[in-house]
C-alpha positions as CSV (number, residue, x, y, z in Angstrom):
1,X,-46.9,51.2,64.9
2,X,-50.2,51.2,63.4
3,X,-52.3,48.0,63.3
4,X,-55.1,47.9,60.7
5,X,-58.4,46.8,62.1
6,X,-60.4,44.7,59.7
7,X,-64.2,44.7,59.9
8,X,-65.3,41.0,59.6
9,X,-69.1,41.5,59.6
10,X,-71.0,40.0,56.6
11,X,-70.8,36.8,54.6
12,X,-68.1,35.8,52.1
13,X,-69.0,34.8,48.6
14,X,-68.2,31.2,49.3
15,X,-70.6,31.1,52.2
16,X,-73.4,32.6,50.1
17,X,-72.8,30.1,47.3
18,X,-72.9,27.1,49.7
19,X,-76.2,28.4,51.2
20,X,-77.7,28.9,47.7
21,X,-76.6,25.4,46.7
22,X,-78.3,23.8,49.7
23,X,-81.5,25.8,49.1
24,X,-81.5,24.6,45.4
25,X,-81.0,21.0,46.4
26,X,-83.9,21.2,48.9
27,X,-86.2,22.8,46.3
28,X,-85.4,20.2,43.7
29,X,-85.9,17.4,46.1
30,X,-89.4,18.7,47.1
31,X,-90.5,19.3,43.5
32,X,-90.4,15.7,42.3
33,X,-92.8,14.4,44.9
34,X,-95.1,17.4,44.4
35,X,-95.3,16.8,40.7
36,X,-95.9,13.0,41.1
37,X,-98.7,13.5,43.6
38,X,-100.2,16.3,41.5
39,X,-100.5,14.0,38.5
40,X,-102.0,11.2,40.7
41,X,-104.6,13.8,42.0
42,X,-105.5,14.7,38.4
43,X,-106.1,11.1,37.5
44,X,-108.3,10.6,40.6
45,X,-110.3,13.8,39.8
46,X,-110.7,12.6,36.2
47,X,-112.1,9.3,37.4
48,X,-114.6,11.1,39.6
49,X,-115.5,13.5,36.7
50,X,-116.2,10.5,34.4
51,X,-118.5,8.8,37.0
52,X,-120.3,12.2,37.5
53,X,-120.7,12.7,33.8
54,X,-122.3,9.3,33.4
55,X,-124.7,10.0,36.2
56,X,-125.5,13.4,34.8
57,X,-126.3,12.0,31.4
58,X,-128.6,9.4,33.0
59,X,-130.4,12.1,34.9
60,X,-130.8,14.3,31.9
61,X,-132.5,11.5,30.0
62,X,-134.8,10.6,32.9
63,X,-135.8,14.2,33.7
64,X,-137.0,15.0,30.2
65,X,-134.1,16.7,28.4
66,X,-135.9,18.1,25.3
67,X,-134.4,17.7,21.9
68,X,-133.6,21.2,20.5
69,X,-136.5,22.9,18.6
70,X,-138.9,20.1,19.5
71,X,-141.2,19.0,22.3
72,X,-139.8,15.4,22.3
73,X,-137.7,13.9,25.1
74,X,-134.2,13.3,23.9
75,X,-131.9,10.4,24.3
76,X,-128.6,11.4,25.8
77,X,-125.3,9.9,24.7
78,X,-121.7,10.0,25.8
79,X,-119.0,9.5,23.2
80,X,-115.7,8.2,24.5
81,X,-112.8,8.3,22.0
82,X,-109.4,6.7,22.3
83,X,-106.5,9.1,22.9
84,X,-108.9,11.9,23.5
85,X,-109.0,14.3,26.5
86,X,-112.7,15.2,26.1
87,X,-116.0,13.4,26.3
88,X,-118.9,14.7,24.2
89,X,-122.4,14.6,25.5
90,X,-125.1,14.4,22.7
91,X,-128.8,14.6,22.5
92,X,-130.6,12.7,19.8
93,X,-134.2,11.8,19.0
94,X,-135.7,8.6,20.3
95,X,-136.1,5.8,17.8
96,X,-132.5,5.9,16.6
97,X,-130.0,3.8,18.5
98,X,-126.8,5.8,17.7
99,X,-126.1,9.4,17.0
100,X,-124.6,8.5,13.6
101,X,-128.0,7.4,12.4
102,X,-129.6,10.8,13.3
103,X,-128.4,13.8,11.4
104,X,-130.0,16.0,14.0
105,X,-127.8,14.9,16.9
106,X,-126.6,17.9,18.9
107,X,-123.6,18.2,21.2
108,X,-124.9,19.7,24.4
109,X,-121.7,19.6,26.4
110,X,-118.0,18.8,26.0
111,X,-116.4,17.6,29.2
112,X,-112.7,18.2,29.4
113,X,-110.6,15.8,31.4
114,X,-107.9,17.2,33.7
115,X,-104.8,18.6,32.1
116,X,-102.4,15.9,31.0
117,X,-105.0,13.0,31.4
118,X,-106.2,11.1,28.3
119,X,-108.5,8.2,27.5
120,X,-105.7,5.7,26.6
121,X,-107.5,2.4,26.3
122,X,-110.9,1.3,25.0
123,X,-112.0,-1.9,23.4
124,X,-112.6,0.0,20.1
125,X,-111.6,3.4,18.9
126,X,-114.8,4.9,20.2
127,X,-117.6,3.8,22.5
128,X,-121.1,5.4,22.8
129,X,-123.1,5.1,26.0
130,X,-126.8,5.9,25.3
131,X,-129.4,6.7,27.9
132,X,-132.9,6.4,26.5
133,X,-135.7,8.8,27.5
134,X,-137.6,8.8,29.7
135,X,-136.5,5.8,31.8
136,X,-132.8,6.4,31.5
137,X,-132.0,2.8,30.4
138,X,-128.3,2.5,29.5
139,X,-127.1,0.9,26.3
140,X,-123.4,0.5,25.3
141,X,-122.5,0.7,21.6
142,X,-119.1,-0.5,20.6
143,X,-120.0,0.2,16.9
144,X,-123.2,1.4,15.2
145,X,-124.5,-2.2,15.1
146,X,-122.8,-3.9,18.1
147,X,-123.8,-3.5,21.7
148,X,-122.2,-4.7,24.9
149,X,-123.0,-4.9,28.6
150,X,-119.6,-3.7,29.9
151,X,-116.3,-2.2,28.9
152,X,-113.1,-1.0,30.5
153,X,-112.1,2.6,30.1
154,X,-108.5,3.3,30.7
155,X,-107.3,6.8,31.6
156,X,-103.7,7.8,32.2
157,X,-101.2,10.5,32.4
158,X,-100.3,11.4,28.8
159,X,-99.8,8.0,27.1
160,X,-99.5,5.8,30.3
161,X,-101.2,2.4,30.0
162,X,-99.7,0.7,33.1
163,X,-98.4,1.7,36.5
164,X,-99.4,4.3,39.0
165,X,-100.2,6.9,36.4
166,X,-103.0,4.8,34.9
167,X,-106.5,3.8,36.1
168,X,-109.1,1.4,34.7
169,X,-112.7,2.3,35.1
170,X,-115.2,-0.5,34.6
171,X,-118.4,0.7,32.9
172,X,-121.4,-1.6,33.3
173,X,-125.1,-1.5,32.4
């Protein structure tokens, strides 16, 4: 009598499917916390970027940023717009108190916020912070004729206005 000898080395299809399912579950479980903490990190980095941008604008006005094609020190302004993911940095001639009064205002820099992060709340649709040359004094304009001493700037992931995916930055003179 002949007995057949069966070679049992290797894995069955069922065993491979079970292992692949376990790997998929582990991967999916680790992606959710990674994505959450990645978004929180982008919001934190945007907060730091906004503080740094304000400080840079002040230093530019104090250190004699020249208005293009002149020898005059320029005022430096930062324009924050609701639902935007950028901040525009302007220069304009001294003697005007907003860039809208000066047809010669020039954008010198556009600062992009981190991907997915927007300016979600402002007291008005746009706010202008102006630093006057050469002292760097700050003025906050909530409209071409209204000034203020403080405002809250809310940044968040996409359209978030509450919760962990939202931060409020208090801007004061």
